PyMOL Python script that loads the backbone (N, CA, C, O; Angstrom):
from pymol import cmd

cmd.read_pdbstr("""\
ATOM      1  N   MET A   1     110.573  85.884 172.977  1.00  0.00           N
ATOM      2  CA  MET A   1     111.296  86.827 173.027  1.00  0.00           C
ATOM      3  C   MET A   1     112.035  86.550 174.613  1.00  0.00           C
ATOM      4  O   MET A   1     111.083  86.601 175.392  1.00  0.00           O
ATOM      5  N   ASP A   2     113.005  86.347 175.224  1.00  0.00           N
ATOM      6  CA  ASP A   2     113.887  86.560 176.365  1.00  0.00           C
ATOM      7  C   ASP A   2     113.791  87.560 176.673  1.00  0.00           C
ATOM      8  O   ASP A   2     113.388  88.523 176.021  1.00  0.00           O
ATOM      9  N   THR A   3     114.243  87.495 178.011  1.00  0.00           N
ATOM     10  CA  THR A   3     114.257  88.801 178.824  1.00  0.00           C
ATOM     11  C   THR A   3     115.139  89.460 178.549  1.00  0.00           C
ATOM     12  O   THR A   3     114.883  90.640 178.787  1.00  0.00           O
ATOM     13  N   GLY A   4     116.420  89.252 178.013  1.00  0.00           N
ATOM     14  CA  GLY A   4     117.656  89.691 177.053  1.00  0.00           C
ATOM     15  C   GLY A   4     117.166  90.735 176.149  1.00  0.00           C
ATOM     16  O   GLY A   4     117.780  91.802 176.171  1.00  0.00           O
ATOM     17  N   THR A   5     116.270  90.625 175.439  1.00  0.00           N
ATOM     18  CA  THR A   5     115.946  91.041 174.167  1.00  0.00           C
ATOM     19  C   THR A   5     114.565  91.833 174.613  1.00  0.00           C
ATOM     20  O   THR A   5     114.189  92.668 173.790  1.00  0.00           O
ATOM     21  N   ILE A   6     113.943  91.720 175.531  1.00  0.00           N
ATOM     22  CA  ILE A   6     113.024  92.652 176.312  1.00  0.00           C
ATOM     23  C   ILE A   6     113.489  94.137 176.616  1.00  0.00           C
ATOM     24  O   ILE A   6     113.056  95.204 176.181  1.00  0.00           O
ATOM     25  N   LEU A   7     114.814  93.772 177.765  1.00  0.00           N
ATOM     26  CA  LEU A   7     115.944  94.915 178.351  1.00  0.00           C
ATOM     27  C   LEU A   7     116.250  95.154 177.408  1.00  0.00           C
ATOM     28  O   LEU A   7     116.811  96.186 177.774  1.00  0.00           O
ATOM     29  N   GLY A   8     116.484  95.137 175.978  1.00  0.00           N
ATOM     30  CA  GLY A   8     117.535  95.460 175.040  1.00  0.00           C
ATOM     31  C   GLY A   8     116.786  96.510 174.154  1.00  0.00           C
ATOM     32  O   GLY A   8     117.412  97.437 173.642  1.00  0.00           O
ATOM     33  N   PHE A   9     115.492  96.361 173.985  1.00  0.00           N
ATOM     34  CA  PHE A   9     114.200  97.153 173.167  1.00  0.00           C
ATOM     35  C   PHE A   9     114.076  98.647 174.658  1.00  0.00           C
ATOM     36  O   PHE A   9     114.004  99.843 174.375  1.00  0.00           O
ATOM     37  N   LEU A  10     114.083  98.264 175.664  1.00  0.00           N
ATOM     38  CA  LEU A  10     113.823  99.036 176.564  1.00  0.00           C
ATOM     39  C   LEU A  10     115.398  99.449 176.687  1.00  0.00           C
ATOM     40  O   LEU A  10     115.272 100.650 176.449  1.00  0.00           O
ATOM     41  N   ALA A  11     116.146  99.348 176.800  1.00  0.00           N
ATOM     42  CA  ALA A  11     117.438  99.996 176.573  1.00  0.00           C
ATOM     43  C   ALA A  11     117.292 101.137 175.335  1.00  0.00           C
ATOM     44  O   ALA A  11     117.563 102.325 175.508  1.00  0.00           O
ATOM     45  N   GLY A  12     116.836 100.596 174.110  1.00  0.00           N
ATOM     46  CA  GLY A  12     117.060 101.350 172.819  1.00  0.00           C
ATOM     47  C   GLY A  12     116.378 102.239 172.727  1.00  0.00           C
ATOM     48  O   GLY A  12     116.625 103.258 172.083  1.00  0.00           O
ATOM     49  N   TYR A  13     114.412 101.780 173.988  1.00  0.00           N
ATOM     50  CA  TYR A  13     113.686 103.286 173.527  1.00  0.00           C
ATOM     51  C   TYR A  13     114.309 104.288 174.626  1.00  0.00           C
ATOM     52  O   TYR A  13     114.495 105.462 174.306  1.00  0.00           O
ATOM     53  N   LEU A  14     114.667 103.779 176.069  1.00  0.00           N
ATOM     54  CA  LEU A  14     115.236 105.283 176.363  1.00  0.00           C
ATOM     55  C   LEU A  14     116.521 105.992 175.876  1.00  0.00           C
ATOM     56  O   LEU A  14     116.882 107.147 176.103  1.00  0.00           O
ATOM     57  N   ALA A  15     117.188 104.918 175.073  1.00  0.00           N
ATOM     58  CA  ALA A  15     118.440 105.994 174.737  1.00  0.00           C
ATOM     59  C   ALA A  15     118.009 106.688 173.437  1.00  0.00           C
ATOM     60  O   ALA A  15     118.716 107.669 173.209  1.00  0.00           O
ATOM     61  N   ALA A  16     116.853 106.418 172.322  1.00  0.00           N
ATOM     62  CA  ALA A  16     116.110 107.309 171.750  1.00  0.00           C
ATOM     63  C   ALA A  16     115.161 108.494 172.425  1.00  0.00           C
ATOM     64  O   ALA A  16     115.009 109.602 171.912  1.00  0.00           O
ATOM     65  N   ILE A  17     114.647 108.127 173.472  1.00  0.00           N
ATOM     66  CA  ILE A  17     114.229 109.120 173.973  1.00  0.00           C
ATOM     67  C   ILE A  17     115.312 110.047 174.555  1.00  0.00           C
ATOM     68  O   ILE A  17     114.969 111.222 174.426  1.00  0.00           O
ATOM     69  N   THR A  18     116.263 109.931 175.031  1.00  0.00           N
ATOM     70  CA  THR A  18     116.905 110.616 175.904  1.00  0.00           C
ATOM     71  C   THR A  18     117.806 111.484 175.071  1.00  0.00           C
ATOM     72  O   THR A  18     118.067 112.638 175.411  1.00  0.00           O
ATOM     73  N   GLY A  19     118.446 110.735 173.597  1.00  0.00           N
ATOM     74  CA  GLY A  19     118.705 111.343 172.506  1.00  0.00           C
ATOM     75  C   GLY A  19     117.790 112.781 171.665  1.00  0.00           C
ATOM     76  O   GLY A  19     118.055 113.924 171.294  1.00  0.00           O
ATOM     77  N   ALA A  20     116.966 112.130 171.673  1.00  0.00           N
ATOM     78  CA  ALA A  20     115.540 113.198 171.192  1.00  0.00           C
ATOM     79  C   ALA A  20     115.338 114.359 171.926  1.00  0.00           C
ATOM     80  O   ALA A  20     114.987 115.455 171.489  1.00  0.00           O
ATOM     81  N   PHE A  21     115.646 113.960 173.374  1.00  0.00           N
ATOM     82  CA  PHE A  21     115.424 115.693 173.962  1.00  0.00           C
ATOM     83  C   PHE A  21     117.035 116.001 174.231  1.00  0.00           C
ATOM     84  O   PHE A  21     116.962 117.214 174.431  1.00  0.00           O
ATOM     85  N   LEU A  22     118.503 115.656 174.369  1.00  0.00           N
ATOM     86  CA  LEU A  22     118.866 115.985 174.580  1.00  0.00           C
ATOM     87  C   LEU A  22     119.318 117.055 172.816  1.00  0.00           C
ATOM     88  O   LEU A  22     119.996 118.068 172.649  1.00  0.00           O
ATOM     89  N   LEU A  23     118.532 116.162 171.829  1.00  0.00           N
ATOM     90  CA  LEU A  23     118.408 117.405 170.502  1.00  0.00           C
ATOM     91  C   LEU A  23     118.319 118.078 170.544  1.00  0.00           C
ATOM     92  O   LEU A  23     119.227 118.906 170.478  1.00  0.00           O
ATOM     93  N   TYR A  24     116.591 118.417 170.757  1.00  0.00           N
ATOM     94  CA  TYR A  24     115.799 119.264 171.299  1.00  0.00           C
ATOM     95  C   TYR A  24     116.261 120.202 172.012  1.00  0.00           C
ATOM     96  O   TYR A  24     115.768 121.257 171.612  1.00  0.00           O
ATOM     97  N   LEU A  25     117.169 120.419 173.130  1.00  0.00           N
ATOM     98  CA  LEU A  25     117.215 120.518 174.442  1.00  0.00           C
ATOM     99  C   LEU A  25     118.190 122.170 174.023  1.00  0.00           C
ATOM    100  O   LEU A  25     118.430 122.817 175.041  1.00  0.00           O
ATOM    101  N   PRO A  26     118.495 122.549 173.247  1.00  0.00           N
ATOM    102  CA  PRO A  26     118.897 123.701 172.990  1.00  0.00           C
ATOM    103  C   PRO A  26     117.628 124.638 172.610  1.00  0.00           C
ATOM    104  O   PRO A  26     117.410 125.730 173.134  1.00  0.00           O
ATOM    105  N   VAL A  27     116.808 124.015 171.590  1.00  0.00           N
ATOM    106  CA  VAL A  27     115.647 124.378 172.054  1.00  0.00           C
ATOM    107  C   VAL A  27     114.259 125.126 172.413  1.00  0.00           C
ATOM    108  O   VAL A  27     113.515 126.062 172.119  1.00  0.00           O
ATOM    109  N   ILE A  28     114.421 124.252 173.085  1.00  0.00           N
ATOM    110  CA  ILE A  28     113.928 124.239 174.865  1.00  0.00           C
ATOM    111  C   ILE A  28     113.959 125.555 175.407  1.00  0.00           C
ATOM    112  O   ILE A  28     113.207 126.518 175.554  1.00  0.00           O
ATOM    113  N   VAL A  29     114.987 125.253 175.615  1.00  0.00           N
ATOM    114  CA  VAL A  29     116.310 126.450 176.346  1.00  0.00           C
ATOM    115  C   VAL A  29     116.082 127.410 175.720  1.00  0.00           C
ATOM    116  O   VAL A  29     114.978 127.779 176.120  1.00  0.00           O
ATOM    117  N   LEU A  30     116.490 128.213 174.819  1.00  0.00           N
ATOM    118  CA  LEU A  30     116.104 129.242 173.925  1.00  0.00           C
ATOM    119  C   LEU A  30     114.510 129.558 173.675  1.00  0.00           C
ATOM    120  O   LEU A  30     114.349 130.612 173.060  1.00  0.00           O
ATOM    121  N   VAL A  31     113.490 128.978 173.967  1.00  0.00           N
ATOM    122  CA  VAL A  31     112.315 129.309 173.853  1.00  0.00           C
ATOM    123  C   VAL A  31     111.660 130.153 175.067  1.00  0.00           C
ATOM    124  O   VAL A  31     110.957 131.164 175.054  1.00  0.00           O
ATOM    125  N   VAL A  32     112.214 129.263 176.241  1.00  0.00           N
ATOM    126  CA  VAL A  32     112.315 129.262 177.821  1.00  0.00           C
ATOM    127  C   VAL A  32     112.501 131.185 178.132  1.00  0.00           C
ATOM    128  O   VAL A  32     111.813 132.113 178.558  1.00  0.00           O
ATOM    129  N   ALA A  33     114.431 130.854 177.384  1.00  0.00           N
ATOM    130  CA  ALA A  33     114.988 132.217 177.335  1.00  0.00           C
ATOM    131  C   ALA A  33     114.855 133.293 177.233  1.00  0.00           C
ATOM    132  O   ALA A  33     115.330 134.206 177.908  1.00  0.00           O
ATOM    133  N   LEU A  34     113.846 133.322 175.929  1.00  0.00           N
ATOM    134  CA  LEU A  34     113.240 133.906 174.751  1.00  0.00           C
ATOM    135  C   LEU A  34     112.018 134.986 175.854  1.00  0.00           C
ATOM    136  O   LEU A  34     112.121 136.188 176.099  1.00  0.00           O
ATOM    137  N   LEU A  35     110.648 133.743 176.451  1.00  0.00           N
ATOM    138  CA  LEU A  35     109.909 134.219 176.882  1.00  0.00           C
ATOM    139  C   LEU A  35     110.337 134.315 178.722  1.00  0.00           C
ATOM    140  O   LEU A  35     109.506 134.230 179.626  1.00  0.00           O
ATOM    141  N   VAL A  36     111.298 134.439 178.836  1.00  0.00           N
ATOM    142  CA  VAL A  36     111.800 134.627 180.430  1.00  0.00           C
ATOM    143  C   VAL A  36     111.804 136.510 179.994  1.00  0.00           C
ATOM    144  O   VAL A  36     111.038 137.355 180.456  1.00  0.00           O
ATOM    145  N   ALA A  37     112.749 136.689 179.143  1.00  0.00           N
ATOM    146  CA  ALA A  37     113.622 138.077 178.389  1.00  0.00           C
ATOM    147  C   ALA A  37     112.409 138.989 178.180  1.00  0.00           C
ATOM    148  O   ALA A  37     112.334 140.169 178.523  1.00  0.00           O
ATOM    149  N   GLY A  38     111.309 138.133 177.457  1.00  0.00           N
ATOM    150  CA  GLY A  38     110.345 139.076 176.994  1.00  0.00           C
ATOM    151  C   GLY A  38     109.416 139.479 178.145  1.00  0.00           C
ATOM    152  O   GLY A  38     108.600 140.372 177.921  1.00  0.00           O
ATOM    153  N   GLY A  39     109.456 138.963 179.237  1.00  0.00           N
ATOM    154  CA  GLY A  39     108.434 138.908 180.244  1.00  0.00           C
ATOM    155  C   GLY A  39     109.174 140.262 181.040  1.00  0.00           C
ATOM    156  O   GLY A  39     108.531 141.136 181.623  1.00  0.00           O
ATOM    157  N   LEU A  40     110.583 140.221 180.927  1.00  0.00           N
ATOM    158  CA  LEU A  40     111.787 140.721 181.939  1.00  0.00           C
ATOM    159  C   LEU A  40     111.377 142.126 181.052  1.00  0.00           C
ATOM    160  O   LEU A  40     111.257 143.173 181.690  1.00  0.00           O
ATOM    161  N   LEU A  41     111.217 142.132 179.935  1.00  0.00           N
ATOM    162  CA  LEU A  41     111.488 143.005 179.287  1.00  0.00           C
ATOM    163  C   LEU A  41     110.103 144.042 179.191  1.00  0.00           C
ATOM    164  O   LEU A  41     110.184 145.268 179.116  1.00  0.00           O
ATOM    165  N   GLN A  42     109.178 143.475 179.206  1.00  0.00           N
ATOM    166  CA  GLN A  42     107.436 143.777 179.548  1.00  0.00           C
ATOM    167  C   GLN A  42     107.792 144.334 180.975  1.00  0.00           C
ATOM    168  O   GLN A  42     108.243 145.478 180.939  1.00  0.00           O
ATOM    169  N   LEU A  43     107.698 143.838 182.073  1.00  0.00           N
ATOM    170  CA  LEU A  43     108.022 144.108 182.811  1.00  0.00           C
ATOM    171  C   LEU A  43     108.372 145.695 183.381  1.00  0.00           C
ATOM    172  O   LEU A  43     107.609 146.423 184.017  1.00  0.00           O
ATOM    173  N   LEU A  44     109.955 146.019 182.887  1.00  0.00           N
ATOM    174  CA  LEU A  44     110.850 146.736 182.314  1.00  0.00           C
ATOM    175  C   LEU A  44     109.613 148.285 181.912  1.00  0.00           C
ATOM    176  O   LEU A  44     109.510 149.381 182.464  1.00  0.00           O
ATOM    177  N   LEU A  45     109.031 147.804 180.990  1.00  0.00           N
ATOM    178  CA  LEU A  45     108.600 149.290 180.251  1.00  0.00           C
ATOM    179  C   LEU A  45     107.008 149.206 180.576  1.00  0.00           C
ATOM    180  O   LEU A  45     106.224 149.835 179.865  1.00  0.00           O
ATOM    181  N   LEU A  46     106.654 148.603 181.408  1.00  0.00           N
ATOM    182  CA  LEU A  46     105.635 148.780 182.147  1.00  0.00           C
ATOM    183  C   LEU A  46     105.232 150.233 182.677  1.00  0.00           C
ATOM    184  O   LEU A  46     104.169 150.835 182.525  1.00  0.00           O
ATOM    185  N   PRO A  47     106.242 150.565 183.253  1.00  0.00           N
ATOM    186  CA  PRO A  47     105.572 152.265 183.767  1.00  0.00           C
ATOM    187  C   PRO A  47     105.307 153.017 182.283  1.00  0.00           C
ATOM    188  O   PRO A  47     104.305 153.684 182.027  1.00  0.00           O
ATOM    189  N   ILE A  48     106.477 152.752 181.323  1.00  0.00           N
ATOM    190  CA  ILE A  48     106.294 154.419 180.147  1.00  0.00           C
ATOM    191  C   ILE A  48     105.099 153.646 179.362  1.00  0.00           C
ATOM    192  O   ILE A  48     104.184 154.414 179.066  1.00  0.00           O
ATOM    193  N   ILE A  49     104.899 152.283 178.954  1.00  0.00           N
ATOM    194  CA  ILE A  49     103.035 151.949 178.590  1.00  0.00           C
ATOM    195  C   ILE A  49     102.510 152.558 179.671  1.00  0.00           C
ATOM    196  O   ILE A  49     103.095 153.629 179.511  1.00  0.00           O
ATOM    197  N   ILE A  50     101.708 152.765 180.887  1.00  0.00           N
ATOM    198  CA  ILE A  50     101.108 153.331 181.597  1.00  0.00           C
ATOM    199  C   ILE A  50     100.697 154.689 181.292  1.00  0.00           C
ATOM    200  O   ILE A  50      99.611 155.253 181.161  1.00  0.00           O
ATOM    201  N   LEU A  51     102.243 155.124 181.202  1.00  0.00           N
ATOM    202  CA  LEU A  51     101.996 156.617 181.228  1.00  0.00           C
ATOM    203  C   LEU A  51     101.395 157.184 179.793  1.00  0.00           C
ATOM    204  O   LEU A  51     100.694 158.195 179.756  1.00  0.00           O
ATOM    205  N   VAL A  52     101.702 156.518 178.767  1.00  0.00           N
ATOM    206  CA  VAL A  52     101.717 156.652 177.773  1.00  0.00           C
ATOM    207  C   VAL A  52      99.992 156.750 177.329  1.00  0.00           C
ATOM    208  O   VAL A  52      99.351 157.571 176.672  1.00  0.00           O
ATOM    209  N   ARG A  53      99.604 155.395 178.092  1.00  0.00           N
ATOM    210  CA  ARG A  53      98.185 155.521 177.290  1.00  0.00           C
ATOM    211  C   ARG A  53      97.753 156.066 178.984  1.00  0.00           C
ATOM    212  O   ARG A  53      97.517 155.102 179.712  1.00  0.00           O
ATOM    213  N   ARG A  54      97.648 157.182 179.548  1.00  0.00           N
ATOM    214  CA  ARG A  54      96.925 158.150 180.722  1.00  0.00           C
ATOM    215  C   ARG A  54      97.412 159.642 179.643  1.00  0.00           C
ATOM    216  O   ARG A  54      96.680 160.618 179.481  1.00  0.00           O
ATOM    217  N   LEU A  55      98.547 159.499 179.135  1.00  0.00           N
ATOM    218  CA  LEU A  55      98.488 160.568 178.228  1.00  0.00           C
ATOM    219  C   LEU A  55      97.548 160.714 177.199  1.00  0.00           C
ATOM    220  O   LEU A  55      96.951 161.779 177.041  1.00  0.00           O
ATOM    221  N   ARG A  56      97.374 159.781 176.520  1.00  0.00           N
ATOM    222  CA  ARG A  56      96.903 159.214 175.174  1.00  0.00           C
ATOM    223  C   ARG A  56      95.353 159.503 175.993  1.00  0.00           C
ATOM    224  O   ARG A  56      94.782 160.534 175.638  1.00  0.00           O
ATOM    225  N   HIS A  57      94.768 158.786 176.887  1.00  0.00           N
ATOM    226  CA  HIS A  57      93.391 159.255 177.301  1.00  0.00           C
ATOM    227  C   HIS A  57      92.720 160.532 178.032  1.00  0.00           C
ATOM    228  O   HIS A  57      91.558 160.670 178.415  1.00  0.00           O
ATOM    229  N   ARG A  58      93.686 161.318 178.096  1.00  0.00           N
ATOM    230  CA  ARG A  58      93.742 163.230 178.528  1.00  0.00           C
ATOM    231  C   ARG A  58      93.050 163.582 177.339  1.00  0.00           C
ATOM    232  O   ARG A  58      93.254 164.789 177.209  1.00  0.00           O
ATOM    233  N   GLN A  59      92.268 163.140 176.302  1.00  0.00           N
ATOM    234  CA  GLN A  59      92.178 164.248 175.256  1.00  0.00           C
ATOM    235  C   GLN A  59      90.492 164.639 175.852  1.00  0.00           C
ATOM    236  O   GLN A  59      89.601 163.937 176.329  1.00  0.00           O
ATOM    237  N   GLU A  60      90.631 166.423 175.482  1.00  0.00           N
ATOM    238  CA  GLU A  60      89.275 166.655 175.403  1.00  0.00           C
ATOM    239  C   GLU A  60      88.046 166.623 174.524  1.00  0.00           C
ATOM    240  O   GLU A  60      88.015 167.141 173.407  1.00  0.00           O
ATOM    241  N   PRO A  61      87.125 166.042 175.040  1.00  0.00           N
ATOM    242  CA  PRO A  61      85.427 165.890 174.104  1.00  0.00           C
ATOM    243  C   PRO A  61      85.006 166.522 173.042  1.00  0.00           C
ATOM    244  O   PRO A  61      84.124 167.344 173.289  1.00  0.00           O
ATOM    245  N   ASP A  62      85.512 166.378 171.272  1.00  0.00           N
ATOM    246  CA  ASP A  62      84.776 167.730 170.725  1.00  0.00           C
ATOM    247  C   ASP A  62      83.622 167.907 170.756  1.00  0.00           C
ATOM    248  O   ASP A  62      83.470 168.709 169.834  1.00  0.00           O
ATOM    249  N   VAL A  63      82.852 167.760 171.093  1.00  0.00           N
ATOM    250  CA  VAL A  63      81.499 167.759 171.674  1.00  0.00           C
ATOM    251  C   VAL A  63      81.300 168.180 173.087  1.00  0.00           C
ATOM    252  O   VAL A  63      81.778 167.590 174.056  1.00  0.00           O
ATOM    253  N   ASP A  64      80.615 169.162 173.123  1.00  0.00           N
ATOM    254  CA  ASP A  64      79.941 169.892 174.409  1.00  0.00           C
ATOM    255  C   ASP A  64      78.825 169.357 174.923  1.00  0.00           C
ATOM    256  O   ASP A  64      77.787 169.511 174.280  1.00  0.00           O
ATOM    257  N   PRO A  65      78.792 168.647 176.129  1.00  0.00           N
ATOM    258  CA  PRO A  65      77.187 167.723 176.384  1.00  0.00           C
ATOM    259  C   PRO A  65      76.633 168.701 177.269  1.00  0.00           C
ATOM    260  O   PRO A  65      75.472 168.350 177.481  1.00  0.00           O
ATOM    261  N   SER A  66      76.858 169.619 177.812  1.00  0.00           N
ATOM    262  CA  SER A  66      75.863 170.825 178.618  1.00  0.00           C
ATOM    263  C   SER A  66      74.443 171.065 177.894  1.00  0.00           C
ATOM    264  O   SER A  66      73.445 171.463 178.495  1.00  0.00           O
ATOM    265  N   TRP A  67      74.476 170.859 176.942  1.00  0.00           N
ATOM    266  CA  TRP A  67      73.019 171.029 176.326  1.00  0.00           C
ATOM    267  C   TRP A  67      72.200 170.180 176.530  1.00  0.00           C
ATOM    268  O   TRP A  67      70.997 170.311 176.304  1.00  0.00           O
ATOM    269  N   LEU A  68      72.715 169.239 176.966  1.00  0.00           N
ATOM    270  CA  LEU A  68      71.737 168.398 177.591  1.00  0.00           C
ATOM    271  C   LEU A  68      70.766 168.619 178.558  1.00  0.00           C
ATOM    272  O   LEU A  68      69.698 168.024 178.706  1.00  0.00           O
ATOM    273  N   LEU A  69      71.232 169.519 179.194  1.00  0.00           N
ATOM    274  CA  LEU A  69      70.948 170.337 180.896  1.00  0.00           C
ATOM    275  C   LEU A  69      70.102 171.095 180.570  1.00  0.00           C
ATOM    276  O   LEU A  69      69.105 171.083 181.291  1.00  0.00           O
ATOM    277  N   GLU A  70      70.102 172.020 179.440  1.00  0.00           N
ATOM    278  CA  GLU A  70      69.494 173.301 179.909  1.00  0.00           C
ATOM    279  C   GLU A  70      68.113 172.933 179.343  1.00  0.00           C
ATOM    280  O   GLU A  70      67.900 171.880 178.742  1.00  0.00           O
ATOM    281  N   ARG A  71      67.092 173.986 179.608  1.00  0.00           N
ATOM    282  CA  ARG A  71      65.400 173.910 179.505  1.00  0.00           C
ATOM    283  C   ARG A  71      65.267 174.239 178.625  1.00  0.00           C
ATOM    284  O   ARG A  71      65.814 175.254 178.194  1.00  0.00           O
ATOM    285  N   ARG A  72      64.452 173.490 177.961  1.00  0.00           N
ATOM    286  CA  ARG A  72      62.804 173.880 176.107  1.00  0.00           C
ATOM    287  C   ARG A  72      62.978 175.116 176.688  1.00  0.00           C
ATOM    288  O   ARG A  72      63.381 175.345 177.829  1.00  0.00           O
ATOM    289  N   ARG A  73      62.542 176.159 175.553  1.00  0.00           N
ATOM    290  CA  ARG A  73      61.793 176.854 176.177  1.00  0.00           C
ATOM    291  C   ARG A  73      60.652 176.874 175.199  1.00  0.00           C
ATOM    292  O   ARG A  73      59.628 177.505 175.459  1.00  0.00           O
TER     293      ARG A  73
END
""", "prot")
cmd.dss("prot")
cmd.show_as("cartoon", "prot")
cmd.util.cbc("prot")
cmd.orient("prot")
């Protein structure tokens, strides 16, 4: 193999890599955009999520534990 053949193969490999990257570039951009949008939505909804969690955990217990402190007779 001479230098021209090796350079031709190298150019072909680089063209194939560039073509595959350009072929999948819209998918990569879409995935990144969806991740960013999901993160922004999560940040916007964070105060509401915290409020709902606080309201959920404020329920009174069903069992009164005061009997544990009473003296036995």
